Every structure is written in structure tokens, then in C-alpha cells.
RODO-2510 file (C-alpha; in nm, 4 decimals, decimal comma):
residues 510
     n   res          X          Y          Z
     1     m     0,0072     0,0311     0,0213
     2     k     0,3472     0,2572     0,1098
     3     i     0,4862     0,1726    -0,2220
     4     r     0,1707     0,2574    -0,4088
     5     f     0,1135     0,5253    -0,2704
     6     i     0,5203     0,6463    -0,3318
     7     a     0,4780     0,5742    -0,7145
     8     c     0,1338     0,7339    -0,7747
     9     l     0,2845     1,0558    -0,5634
    10     l     0,5583     0,9984    -0,8024
    11     l     0,3495     0,9964    -1,1085
    12     i     0,2277     1,3063    -1,0210
    13     l     0,5165     1,4791    -0,9101
    14     l     0,6365     1,3771    -1,2754
    15     s     0,3515     1,4917    -1,5047
    16     r     0,4006     1,8056    -1,3141
    17     p     0,4678     2,1516    -1,5229
    18     t     0,7953     2,2307    -1,4352
    19     a     0,8187     2,6079    -1,3214
    20     a     1,0134     2,7042    -1,6306
    21     q     0,6626     2,5389    -1,8267
    22     q     0,4729     2,7153    -1,5676
    23     d     0,5295     3,0558    -1,6701
    24     d     0,5880     3,0341    -2,0558
    25     f     0,3276     3,1213    -2,3349
    26     k     0,1681     2,8443    -2,4176
    27     i     0,0755     3,0264    -2,7752
    28     k     0,4938     3,2025    -2,9389
    29     g     0,2787     3,4186    -3,2247
    30     f     0,3262     3,7183    -3,4578
    31     h     0,1136     3,8883    -3,6558
    32     l     0,1561     4,0092    -4,0321
    33     d    -0,0124     4,2575    -4,1421
    34     l    -0,0993     4,2790    -4,5416
    35     r    -0,3939     4,4988    -4,5869
    36     i    -0,0902     4,7008    -4,7579
    37     q     0,2593     4,6454    -4,8578
    38     v     0,1534     4,2282    -4,9568
    39     m     0,4518     3,9939    -4,9059
    40     k     0,5342     3,7995    -5,2972
    41     m     0,4990     3,4409    -5,1535
    42     p     0,8097     3,3509    -5,1395
    43     a     0,9391     3,6323    -4,9135
    44     l     0,6298     3,5064    -4,6894
    45     k     0,7485     3,1922    -4,7021
    46     a     1,1029     3,2644    -4,5533
    47     f     0,9797     3,4427    -4,2943
    48     v     0,7980     3,2236    -4,1437
    49     l     1,0478     2,9581    -4,1648
    50     n     1,2877     3,2127    -3,9754
    51     l     1,0283     3,2268    -3,6488
    52     g     1,0240     2,9293    -3,6687
    53     k     1,3690     2,7979    -3,6403
    54     h     1,3419     3,0756    -3,3175
    55     g     1,0446     2,9131    -3,1179
    56     i     0,7479     3,0779    -3,2639
    57     n     0,4187     2,8222    -3,2820
    58     t     0,1085     3,0339    -3,4290
    59     l     0,1037     3,2987    -3,7094
    60     v    -0,1165     3,5594    -3,7233
    61     m    -0,2613     3,6323    -4,0945
    62     e    -0,4537     4,0337    -4,1449
    63     w    -0,4729     3,8911    -4,5041
    64     e    -0,7695     4,1862    -4,5494
    65     a    -0,8022     4,2167    -4,9552
    66     s    -0,4779     3,9840    -5,0274
    67     y    -0,7015     3,6229    -4,9716
    68     p    -0,8828     3,5205    -5,2324
    69     y    -1,2526     3,5124    -5,1411
    70     e    -1,4871     3,3390    -5,3575
    71     k    -1,8666     3,4115    -5,2807
    72     h    -1,7122     3,7494    -5,1783
    73     a    -1,4723     3,7884    -5,4384
    74     v    -1,5167     4,1577    -5,5501
    75     i    -1,3346     4,2613    -5,2088
    76     s    -1,0511     4,0977    -5,3119
    77     n    -0,7273     4,3278    -5,5168
    78     s    -0,5008     4,3231    -5,7383
    79     n    -0,2727     4,1570    -5,5959
    80     a    -0,4431     3,8299    -5,3351
    81     y    -0,2775     3,5784    -5,3683
    82     t    -0,4184     3,2751    -5,5038
    83     r    -0,6884     3,0110    -5,2857
    84     k    -0,3429     2,6943    -5,4020
    85     e    -0,1011     2,9430    -5,2879
    86     i    -0,2708     3,0170    -4,9509
    87     t    -0,3368     2,7163    -4,8989
    88     d     0,0148     2,5172    -4,9821
    89     f     0,1208     2,8096    -4,7575
    90     i    -0,0947     2,6940    -4,4338
    91     s     0,0630     2,3236    -4,5695
    92     y     0,4384     2,4727    -4,5564
    93     c     0,3741     2,6849    -4,1738
    94     d     0,1908     2,2961    -4,0591
    95     s     0,5532     2,1172    -4,2134
    96     l     0,7067     2,4010    -3,9023
    97     h     0,4637     2,3488    -3,6561
    98     i     0,3195     2,6434    -3,7276
    99     d    -0,0296     2,7497    -3,6515
   100     v    -0,2169     3,0155    -3,8988
   101     i    -0,4729     3,1743    -3,7649
   102     p    -0,6559     3,3924    -3,9744
   103     l    -0,7792     3,7536    -3,8507
   104     q    -1,1428     3,8672    -4,0828
   105     q    -1,2246     4,2077    -3,9519
   106     s    -1,6008     4,2232    -3,8231
   107     f    -1,6591     4,5558    -3,7234
   108     g    -1,4204     4,8073    -3,7373
   109     h    -1,0859     4,9189    -3,9974
   110     v    -1,3437     4,6970    -4,2490
   111     e    -1,3269     4,9987    -4,5215
   112     y    -1,1257     4,7354    -4,8069
   113     i    -1,4862     4,4963    -4,7549
   114     l    -1,7786     4,8617    -4,6845
   115     r    -1,5814     5,0518    -5,0131
   116     h    -1,7847     4,8544    -5,3006
   117     q    -2,1154     4,9209    -5,3738
   118     r    -2,2599     4,5122    -5,2294
   119     y    -2,2200     4,6714    -4,8443
   120     k    -2,3472     5,0029    -4,8409
   121     d    -2,6259     4,8928    -4,6861
   122     l    -2,3987     4,7779    -4,3992
   123     r    -2,2176     5,0950    -4,3221
   124     e    -2,2394     5,3234    -3,9674
   125     d    -2,2032     5,6128    -4,2381
   126     q    -2,1779     5,6723    -4,6029
   127     k    -1,9148     5,8597    -4,6012
   128     d    -1,6142     5,6647    -4,3988
   129     y    -1,6184     5,3722    -4,4631
   130     s    -1,4665     5,2332    -4,1699
   131     q    -1,6979     5,0391    -3,9508
   132     v    -2,0121     4,7990    -4,0101
   133     n    -2,3972     4,9672    -3,8688
   134     p    -2,3619     4,6915    -3,5581
   135     t    -2,7849     4,7575    -3,5382
   136     r    -2,7673     4,5179    -3,8819
   137     e    -2,6963     4,1930    -3,6764
   138     a    -2,9385     4,0007    -3,9963
   139     a    -2,7340     4,1641    -4,2968
   140     c    -2,4175     4,1530    -4,0693
   141     k    -2,4294     3,7528    -3,9778
   142     a    -2,5023     3,6769    -4,3083
   143     l    -2,1671     3,8591    -4,4432
   144     f    -1,9598     3,7253    -4,1545
   145     t    -2,1305     3,3625    -4,2025
   146     d    -2,0496     3,3722    -4,5659
   147     l    -1,6403     3,5270    -4,4508
   148     f    -1,5743     3,3170    -4,1835
   149     s    -1,6327     2,9181    -4,3069
   150     d    -1,4819     3,0547    -4,6739
   151     m    -1,1105     3,1258    -4,3757
   152     i    -1,2471     2,7994    -4,2274
   153     s    -1,2247     2,6270    -4,5393
   154     t    -0,8799     2,7228    -4,6253
   155     h    -0,7054     2,7098    -4,2460
   156     h    -0,7051     2,4454    -3,9906
   157     s    -0,6727     2,6791    -3,6825
   158     k    -0,8962     2,5874    -3,4194
   159     y    -0,8901     3,0100    -3,3889
   160     l    -1,0613     3,2492    -3,6174
   161     h    -0,9806     3,6118    -3,5030
   162     i    -1,2848     3,8403    -3,5749
   163     g    -1,0173     4,2075    -3,4771
   164     g    -1,3252     4,3833    -3,3070
   165     d    -1,0453     4,7067    -3,2516
   166     e    -1,0802     5,0276    -3,2281
   167     t    -1,4141     5,0779    -3,3053
   168     y    -1,3988     5,4234    -3,3528
   169     l    -1,7804     5,5141    -3,5051
   170     l    -2,0307     5,2908    -3,2004
   171     g    -2,2927     5,5137    -3,1968
   172     h    -2,2665     5,6977    -3,4753
   173     s    -2,5537     5,6205    -3,6873
   174     p    -2,9102     5,7229    -3,5517
   175     e    -2,9704     5,2920    -3,5283
   176     s    -2,6711     5,3118    -3,3198
   177     k    -2,6841     5,6273    -3,1754
   178     a    -3,0406     5,5551    -3,0069
   179     k    -2,9363     5,1610    -2,8860
   180     a    -2,6231     5,3419    -2,7530
   181     d    -2,8814     5,6117    -2,5763
   182     s    -3,1318     5,3489    -2,4533
   183     l    -2,8343     5,0981    -2,3503
   184     g    -2,5031     5,2202    -2,3465
   185     k    -2,2140     5,1583    -2,6022
   186     g    -2,0958     4,8962    -2,3992
   187     r    -2,3977     4,6834    -2,5216
   188     l    -2,4337     4,8663    -2,8659
   189     y    -2,0787     4,6405    -2,8960
   190     g    -2,1307     4,3479    -2,6550
   191     d    -2,4296     4,2982    -2,8436
   192     y    -2,2957     4,2687    -3,1303
   193     i    -1,9821     4,0934    -3,0818
   194     k    -2,1382     3,8602    -2,9194
   195     m    -2,3280     3,7330    -3,2395
   196     l    -2,0068     3,7106    -3,3984
   197     c    -1,8299     3,4762    -3,1050
   198     e    -2,1378     3,3115    -3,1210
   199     l    -2,1429     3,2082    -3,5472
   200     v    -1,7754     3,1581    -3,4426
   201     v    -1,8315     2,9258    -3,1678
   202     k    -2,0879     2,7268    -3,4333
   203     l    -1,8979     2,7721    -3,6774
   204     g    -1,6086     2,4956    -3,4259
   205     k    -1,4077     2,7409    -3,2890
   206     t    -1,2749     2,9353    -3,0536
   207     p    -1,3204     3,3463    -3,1542
   208     l    -1,0181     3,5958    -3,0438
   209     v    -1,1370     3,9298    -3,0103
   210     w    -0,9191     4,2181    -2,9398
   211     a    -0,9552     4,3396    -2,6422
   212     d    -0,9365     4,7865    -2,6404
   213     i    -1,2986     4,8338    -2,6497
   214     a    -1,4156     4,5610    -2,3763
   215     l    -1,0915     4,7353    -2,1049
   216     k    -1,3092     5,0363    -2,1949
   217     y    -1,6748     4,9055    -2,1950
   218     p    -1,7069     4,6445    -1,8951
   219     d    -2,0341     4,5219    -1,9843
   220     a    -1,9405     4,3796    -2,3447
   221     l    -1,8346     4,1038    -2,1752
   222     k    -2,1166     3,9963    -2,0433
   223     g    -2,3185     3,6952    -2,2300
   224     l    -2,0074     3,6260    -2,4105
   225     p    -1,9277     3,2913    -2,5459
   226     k    -1,6801     3,0542    -2,2471
   227     e    -1,5041     3,0124    -2,5321
   228     t    -1,3964     3,4383    -2,6162
   229     i    -1,0553     3,5234    -2,6398
   230     f    -0,9467     3,8500    -2,6065
   231     i    -0,5843     3,9384    -2,6851
   232     d    -0,4616     4,2583    -2,4557
   233     w    -0,2307     4,4871    -2,6997
   234     n    -0,0534     4,7550    -2,5375
   235     y     0,2760     4,9031    -2,6975
   236     g     0,4585     5,0484    -2,3985
   237     w     0,1124     5,2221    -2,2386
   238     d    -0,0493     5,2067    -1,8450
   239     l    -0,2450     4,8290    -1,8113
   240     n    -0,5467     5,0780    -1,7863
   241     r    -0,4648     5,3056    -2,0933
   242     f    -0,7861     5,1937    -2,2425
   243     g    -1,1118     5,1006    -1,9246
   244     d    -1,0649     4,9293    -1,5906
   245     h    -0,7722     4,6382    -1,6352
   246     e    -0,8859     4,4308    -1,3131
   247     k    -1,2244     4,3496    -1,5447
   248     l    -1,0380     4,2203    -1,8237
   249     m    -0,8492     3,9998    -1,5558
   250     q    -1,1744     3,8803    -1,3313
   251     s    -1,4161     3,8207    -1,6144
   252     g    -1,3025     3,4512    -1,6712
   253     f    -1,1633     3,4738    -2,0012
   254     e    -0,8560     3,3326    -2,1836
   255     i    -0,6130     3,6369    -2,2240
   256     w    -0,3197     3,6602    -2,4471
   257     g    -0,0780     3,9186    -2,5350
   258     s     0,0829     4,2094    -2,8146
   259     p     0,2774     4,4613    -2,7961
   260     a     0,4105     4,5406    -3,1310
   261     l     0,7832     4,6063    -3,3659
   262     r     0,5675     4,8348    -3,6482
   263     s     0,3015     5,1845    -3,4764
   264     g     0,2180     5,4201    -3,4277
   265     p     0,3403     5,7054    -3,4251
   266     d     0,6135     5,4725    -3,6867
   267     n     0,6219     5,6231    -4,0207
   268     y     0,7998     5,6666    -4,3835
   269     y     0,9834     5,8983    -4,1272
   270     l     1,0324     5,7567    -3,7609
   271     t     1,1465     5,4662    -3,5726
   272     d     1,0977     5,4972    -3,2414
   273     w     1,3257     5,2044    -3,1782
   274     d     1,3745     5,3086    -2,8054
   275     k     0,9938     5,2777    -2,8004
   276     h     0,9429     4,9704    -2,9460
   277     f     1,2315     4,8093    -2,7498
   278     n     1,1431     4,8737    -2,4433
   279     n     0,7451     4,7402    -2,5218
   280     i     0,9422     4,4268    -2,5378
   281     r     1,1713     4,4859    -2,2185
   282     t     0,8340     4,5131    -2,0091
   283     f     0,5357     4,4474    -2,1932
   284     i     0,6242     4,0057    -2,2602
   285     p     0,7605     3,9792    -1,8461
   286     q     0,4530     4,0853    -1,7647
   287     a     0,2444     3,9519    -1,9390
   288     r     0,3648     3,5954    -1,8198
   289     q     0,3411     3,7599    -1,4370
   290     m    -0,0244     3,8431    -1,4786
   291     g    -0,0317     3,4607    -1,6389
   292     y    -0,1463     3,5332    -2,0173
   293     k    -0,1752     3,2036    -2,1957
   294     g    -0,0051     3,3201    -2,4987
   295     i     0,1890     3,6520    -2,6457
   296     v     0,1064     3,7156    -2,9916
   297     m     0,4125     4,0095    -3,1490
   298     t     0,1946     4,2797    -3,4197
   299     s     0,3761     4,4117    -3,7177
   300     w     0,1545     4,6781    -3,8813
   301     s     0,2447     4,8867    -4,2033
   302     t     0,0079     5,1188    -4,1754
   303     s    -0,2634     5,2434    -3,8842
   304     g    -0,5527     5,0317    -4,0631
   305     i    -0,6816     5,4014    -4,1034
   306     y    -0,7489     5,6006    -4,4692
   307     d    -0,8661     5,9090    -4,5795
   308     q    -1,0738     5,8436    -4,8973
   309     v    -1,0842     5,9744    -5,2642
   310     f    -1,4535     6,0793    -5,4032
   311     e    -1,4943     6,1627    -5,7695
   312     s    -1,8239     6,2808    -5,6187
   313     a    -2,0578     6,3337    -5,3377
   314     t    -2,1745     6,0353    -5,3683
   315     e    -1,8909     5,8126    -5,5358
   316     m    -1,5377     5,6701    -5,3654
   317     t    -1,2227     5,5836    -5,6331
   318     d    -0,9992     5,5378    -5,3897
   319     m    -0,8002     5,5232    -5,0312
   320     v    -0,4979     5,6267    -4,9517
   321     a    -0,3788     5,5086    -4,6177
   322     v    -0,2990     5,7491    -4,3953
   323     r    -0,0050     5,6211    -4,2012
   324     r     0,2364     5,4277    -4,4205
   325     v     0,6276     5,2555    -4,2157
   326     y     0,8831     5,0602    -4,4122
   327     p     0,8376     4,7077    -4,4880
   328     v     0,9393     4,4659    -4,2484
   329     s     1,2122     4,4749    -4,4194
   330     g     1,4019     4,6812    -4,1884
   331     f     1,3330     4,5319    -3,8681
   332     d     1,4975     4,2286    -3,8872
   333     m     1,6582     4,3389    -3,4714
   334     l     1,3452     4,3570    -3,3292
   335     v     1,2217     4,0733    -3,4481
   336     s     1,5174     3,9191    -3,3545
   337     a     1,5375     4,0549    -2,9648
   338     y     1,1175     3,9387    -3,0081
   339     l     1,2669     3,5921    -3,0521
   340     e     1,5038     3,6591    -2,7988
   341     s     1,2515     3,7484    -2,5081
   342     l     1,0678     3,4158    -2,5648
   343     h     1,3374     3,2159    -2,5007
   344     n     1,4349     3,4459    -2,1265
   345     k     1,2435     3,4385    -1,8818
   346     q     1,4191     3,7819    -1,7897
   347     p     1,3299     4,1183    -1,8819
   348     l     1,5777     4,1583    -2,2492
   349     d     1,8858     4,3674    -2,1596
   350     i     1,8563     4,5816    -2,4563
   351     g     2,2195     4,7002    -2,4729
   352     s     2,3285     4,3355    -2,4456
   353     f     2,0871     4,2441    -2,6905
   354     v     2,2544     4,5240    -2,9454
   355     n     2,6087     4,4300    -2,8516
   356     d     2,5023     4,0924    -2,9289
   357     y     2,2810     4,1719    -3,2580
   358     t     2,4982     4,4056    -3,4323
   359     r     2,8005     4,1349    -3,3295
   360     n     2,6744     3,8494    -3,5333
   361     k     2,4993     4,0098    -3,8078
   362     f     2,8138     4,2899    -3,8928
   363     g     3,0352     4,1918    -3,6978
   364     f     3,0573     4,4857    -3,4748
   365     t     3,2635     4,5777    -3,1719
   366     p     3,0623     4,6765    -2,8740
   367     a     3,2247     5,0423    -2,9185
   368     q     3,0264     5,0492    -3,3163
   369     a     2,7156     4,8247    -3,0964
   370     r     2,6283     5,2100    -2,9669
   371     r     2,7079     5,4370    -3,1639
   372     f     2,5097     5,2318    -3,4079
   373     y     2,2130     5,2384    -3,1846
   374     k     2,2841     5,5805    -3,0824
   375     a     2,2834     5,6848    -3,4229
   376     l     1,9365     5,5359    -3,4714
   377     t     1,7483     5,6486    -3,1351
   378     r     1,9203     6,0267    -3,1469
   379     a     1,6261     6,2906    -3,1243
   380     p     1,2996     6,0648    -3,2147
   381     y     1,0973     6,3145    -3,2405
   382     d     0,8251     6,3327    -3,4687
   383     v     0,6625     6,6324    -3,6906
   384     s     0,2970     6,7611    -3,7055
   385     q     0,2148     7,1541    -3,8660
   386     g     0,6288     7,1357    -3,9014
   387     r     0,7397     7,1555    -3,5623
   388     p     0,8996     6,9146    -3,3759
   389     v     0,6243     6,7153    -3,1390
   390     g     0,7357     6,6441    -2,7820
   391     t     1,0169     6,9020    -2,7995
   392     n     1,1257     7,2310    -2,7665
   393     i     1,4017     7,2820    -3,1011
   394     a     1,3969     7,4023    -3,4453
   395     l     1,2888     7,2083    -3,7602
   396     s     1,6654     7,2613    -3,8384
   397     a     1,8347     7,1287    -3,4989
   398     l     1,6087     6,7689    -3,6489
   399     l     1,7625     6,8067    -3,9554
   400     d     2,0897     6,8505    -3,8393
   401     s     2,0665     6,4851    -3,5758
   402     a     1,8965     6,3190    -3,8551
   403     r     2,2308     6,4086    -4,0831
   404     l     2,4792     6,3691    -3,8343
   405     s     2,3087     6,0224    -3,7879
   406     g     2,3166     5,9580    -4,0758
   407     q     2,7449     6,0086    -4,0405
   408     d     2,7374     5,7611    -3,8025
   409     l     2,6459     5,5635    -4,0091
   410     r     2,8797     5,5409    -4,2984
   411     q     3,1375     5,5566    -4,0937
   412     l     3,0575     5,2199    -4,0076
   413     t     3,1746     4,8913    -4,2458
   414     p     2,9799     4,5845    -4,1765
   415     a     3,1457     4,2450    -4,2234
   416     k     2,8594     4,0594    -4,3427
   417     n     2,5387     4,0845    -4,3989
   418     k     2,5509     4,4100    -4,6492
   419     s     2,1942     4,4008    -4,7960
   420     l     2,0581     4,3884    -4,4242
   421     w     2,2478     4,7115    -4,3471
   422     q     2,1600     4,9075    -4,6389
   423     h     1,7775     4,8911    -4,4702
   424     y     1,9173     5,0749    -4,2463
   425     l     2,1020     5,3438    -4,4237
   426     l     1,7732     5,3841    -4,6522
   427     m     1,5471     5,4506    -4,3438
   428     s     1,7351     5,7154    -4,2130
   429     d     1,8268     5,9236    -4,5993
   430     i     1,4807     5,8896    -4,6071
   431     r     1,4484     6,0291    -4,2786
   432     i     1,6669     6,3473    -4,3392
   433     f     1,4359     6,4181    -4,7115
   434     y     1,1341     6,4545    -4,5247
   435     l     1,3406     6,6958    -4,2620
   436     a     1,5200     6,8998    -4,5125
   437     c     1,1787     6,8997    -4,7246
   438     m     0,9671     7,0445    -4,4578
   439     q     1,2422     7,3265    -4,3847
   440     v     1,2020     7,4570    -4,7610
   441     q     0,7915     7,4087    -4,6196
   442     e     0,8582     7,5674    -4,3298
   443     v     1,0575     7,8518    -4,5591
   444     m     0,7629     7,8652    -4,7462
   445     n     0,5079     7,9506    -4,4487
   446     s     0,6805     8,2466    -4,3023
   447     d     0,5653     8,5608    -4,3465
   448     n     0,8199     8,7104    -4,5284
   449     y     0,8333     8,4214    -4,8022
   450     t     0,8288     8,5727    -5,1130
   451     a     0,8429     8,4615    -5,4979
   452     d     1,1511     8,5917    -5,5399
   453     k     1,2822     8,3093    -5,2748
   454     a     1,1544     8,0361    -5,4553
   455     s     1,4680     7,9436    -5,7136
   456     m     1,6607     7,8932    -5,3476
   457     l     1,4632     7,6933    -5,2410
   458     l     1,4030     7,4603    -5,5247
   459     r     1,7609     7,4124    -5,5704
   460     q     1,7456     7,3046    -5,2240
   461     l     1,4622     7,0082    -5,3594
   462     q     1,6126     6,9816    -5,6656
   463     a     1,9801     6,8887    -5,4131
   464     l     1,7453     6,5934    -5,2436
   465     d     1,6671     6,3652    -5,5804
   466     p     1,4658     6,1254    -5,4715
   467     g     1,5115     5,9005    -5,7268
   468     q     1,8251     5,7465    -5,5893
   469     l     1,6185     5,6743    -5,2655
   470     d     1,3154     5,4899    -5,4951
   471     q     1,5849     5,3210    -5,6742
   472     r     1,7253     5,1933    -5,3352
   473     f     1,3966     5,1209    -5,2149
   474     g     1,2524     4,9286    -5,5311
   475     e     1,6614     4,7441    -5,4967
   476     l     1,6327     4,5905    -5,1694
   477     n     1,2698     4,5552    -5,1097
   478     k     1,2368     4,3671    -5,4547
   479     e     1,2073     4,0149    -5,3145
   480     l     0,9686     4,0496    -5,0963
   481     l     0,6978     4,3817    -5,2715
   482     y     0,5048     4,3262    -5,5525
   483     p     0,6176     4,6313    -5,8260
   484     s     0,3513     4,7629    -5,7880
   485     d     0,3929     4,7844    -5,4247
   486     i     0,7414     4,9018    -5,4711
   487     a     0,5593     5,1563    -5,6790
   488     l     0,3193     5,2803    -5,4227
   489     e     0,5329     5,3224    -5,1366
   490     n     0,7695     5,4962    -5,3272
   491     a     0,4867     5,7239    -5,5091
   492     a     0,3744     5,8450    -5,1657
   493     r     0,6502     5,8984    -5,0602
   494     n     0,7233     6,2007    -5,2033
   495     a     0,3847     6,3193    -5,2975
   496     r     0,4486     6,5970    -5,0548
   497     y     0,8282     6,6913    -5,1569
   498     q     0,6416     6,6787    -5,5819
   499     s     0,3948     6,9205    -5,4227
   500     l     0,6303     7,1150    -5,2896
   501     i     0,8022     7,0753    -5,6639
   502     a     0,5213     7,1519    -5,8903
   503     k     0,4722     7,4867    -5,6539
   504     l     0,7815     7,6398    -5,5915
   505     t     0,8391     7,5778    -6,0250
   506     a     0,4866     7,7980    -6,0287
   507     h     0,6919     8,0811    -5,8054
   508     a     0,9519     8,0926    -5,9972
   509     r     0,8000     8,1542    -6,3234
   510     r     0,6413     8,4837    -6,1612
***
């Protein structure tokens, strides 16, 4: 009897998770945003192969209009993958033991659906196509039953991500406002999300939802299927930024965490490296401590907010992303930092990591590593209405800082991975180009600007030579992006420059 008891006790002890296993994430994920900058399939597979080699077991794919919808083919864009490419890609991920979770936005961030007249009756607003009207449940249920079913037909993950974040238009339409006034915005949001989650469960899947709106309106949690999982995205702020975080923790729902390596205020002209490193260093250990079951690194190519171009009062012809960010090809260091943090229970030591990364990638000494990181993080200020944000320094001083960083980077000579190094140089040169344009614009907006100064400013702009930046961008990203996307990225990045050139040329002719 005593022997049997000891044997049972040993079996229990041996089968119990170790301390290391208990505080590890069951989901080690990475999110890919294909709303713009659609990755070529070979590049996508190469990127995922690297993730798999370093322990990533989950991929959240925000295909958006790059997905080849069947019943709703009008949604798919010109760079959409074929269905065979999608299924082959998922089989490839299977071989790497990576689960592919489809993300089908179903509430906000649905411009790519609602822009089409087929879905006009579902819009919360007839000029802002970002959100469905949650009071039109039956029609929305019919649409998303089709879209969810389509995703399930090509993906075999147990999970389906329905989005649900940043529903800025809650209570905007007369019908929504009436319900919000009667029951509150929490119920307006929660009733609709409940319908979507129940639909996902009925289809045999587990619903994933971004947590920001549920944090803001805790009563939205009531009545949701117990299977629902919330993803708490935190890009470096207080846990209570969106609402009472403790109420989410006490809700009984499973929670995953989500940091970011590309997010606001990042744009083509600024990457806040310190912010993202600190986000990795702080939030991942915090998520472990809180018992989150998963962690998913997000990587946003755009804010998901669009400027809509109308050809008449009622007809839209195009959508332009409000914020664009350098492609993921330029963020290898932050991807590596995330992968490193997953294998280390201690907070990421940023200095040590940068030393190791630059030594392994470029053959740098510790002194060179410090110079490199200082160049990346020097004066990381955005510009708004012609003024640097969060500082009293002048725009000219910010441009001087950017030029100094560029000089520092060019004086560092990598011993290997020279193509990767070129991304850092190009990102720096793009920032210098942008700030130089902004400086010309600042002069043009001064009280003492007159047309006789146009020729001098025109020469300053022409010396910037954006064509060589375009050529470098295309060469570095030709394996990653389609030619049409490269052309679009270059055009968007140069829009301000071209506008200034045109205006100054006209002024100089006076």
C-alpha cells in the first residue's frame, strides 16, 4: 500500500509542469499585416521559416483584401493570392509546426469591404467606411457567416480572430445612437460581438477578439461565449489605458498579450526604436507574470485609417492609407529582440542584446554597437504642422541631428550582411530627405516668404534627388514586394516633395 502511494506521488510530481513550463506561453505568435505591402509568397515563406526556427508556433494572418474570397470575390485586390497559394502556405507552416490563425476584421477596420457598393447598406456612415452598423445584425451575420466559412475552408486552426478593435464610430448612425442612448455603448458593442463570437463557436472555432473596447466598456463582456479569448494589445502604456484592466483579468476569459514592433508614431520618416525595445523589455515579462496564455507580436504596416477619395458626393474611387511604415525587411533587429525575449524569462537587456545582434550580424565591436544604436535613437521626434513634437528644438536642429546620425551610420562598415545593413542606411536617408522637405515648407509658410525666394528653395529640393532613394528602395525590397506596391510606396513617400516642387516652379516663373 505504501509502495503504491509513493509510486502515485512520483507519477503526479513527474507529470506536473516545471516552473519554467508554468510561466511560459503556450502561444508564441507573430502577426503579419498585409493590408498594404503584400509580401510575395517566397518572401513570406522565408520570413516564417526564420520565425519557426526560433520557436514561433503561431502566425496570425491579417490577409485583408489579399485573401482570395470566393462568394465575395469583389473584396479581393489586384495583389491577392490564389487559393492554392494560401493552402500551400498553410501546409508549409504545418511542416514548421506553426498554426496559422486567420484574422477577419468584422466590426471596425472594414473599409476594404464596405468600400464596395454591394455592402453599402451595412455602413455605419456613408462617408466613413471604416465600420459596420452593429444594429443591422441579420445582414452582418449573413456576410460574416460567408467570410468566416471561407476562411475556415482554407485554414484549419482551432482559432478565428474576428478583430473588434478601434470601433471609433460606435453610436454614430441614428439607429446605433438610439441603442447606445438606451442601453449604453457597452451593450451596443457587446451584443454585436456576442453574435459574432457565437457564430464562430457554432462553426466549431474559438473566437479571438482585440481587448481595447471591452476594456473601455466592461459590460460588453457579459454574455459572451466562455470560449472567447481576448488579446490585450499594449505598445508601451499603462495597463489601464483603455479601461479598468482588473475587470478584464477577473472576467474569467483567457487572455493573450500583444506588443508591437511597428506602430504609432512610426512612419516612413521615423521609427521609435527605444519605444519598441522598451515595449518588448517591459510587457512580455508583465504578460508572463499576469498569467497570459499567449503572446503575439504585431507588426503594423499602416494605422488602418484611410483617407477616402471621392469623385462625387456619393462615389468613392480610392482609399489612401493615412500612415505608411517602412516594410518589415527593415525591422530584423526588433524581430530578433522579440524572439530572444521568448527564450529568456528575464526582461530583455537592451544594451547586451544590441551588442550581440550587431556582433553576429555585422561584426561590430561594443563601441560600434553603441554608436549604431545612438544613431538610430538620436532625436526621435515626429513633426506636426511643421514643428517637432515633444521637444523645444527647432526643425533645423532636428534635421542636423538626422544628418549626424546618417554620418555615424556611414562611418560604420559591416563585415557581413551588407544588404541588411543597407536598410538601416536607407531608413536614415529617407528621414533626412523628409526633414529637408519640411524645412523648405517651413520657409514657404513664414511671414516673409515671397516668390523671389522660390528659385533658391527649388535648388535645395532638387539637390535631394529622391530618384536614388526610390531606386535603392526598389532594389532592397524587390524580393519582398510586388512592383506595383514598390511604385505605390515610392509615390506616397514623395508626394510632399512633388507638391513643393510644383508650387516652387510656378512661383519661380513669376
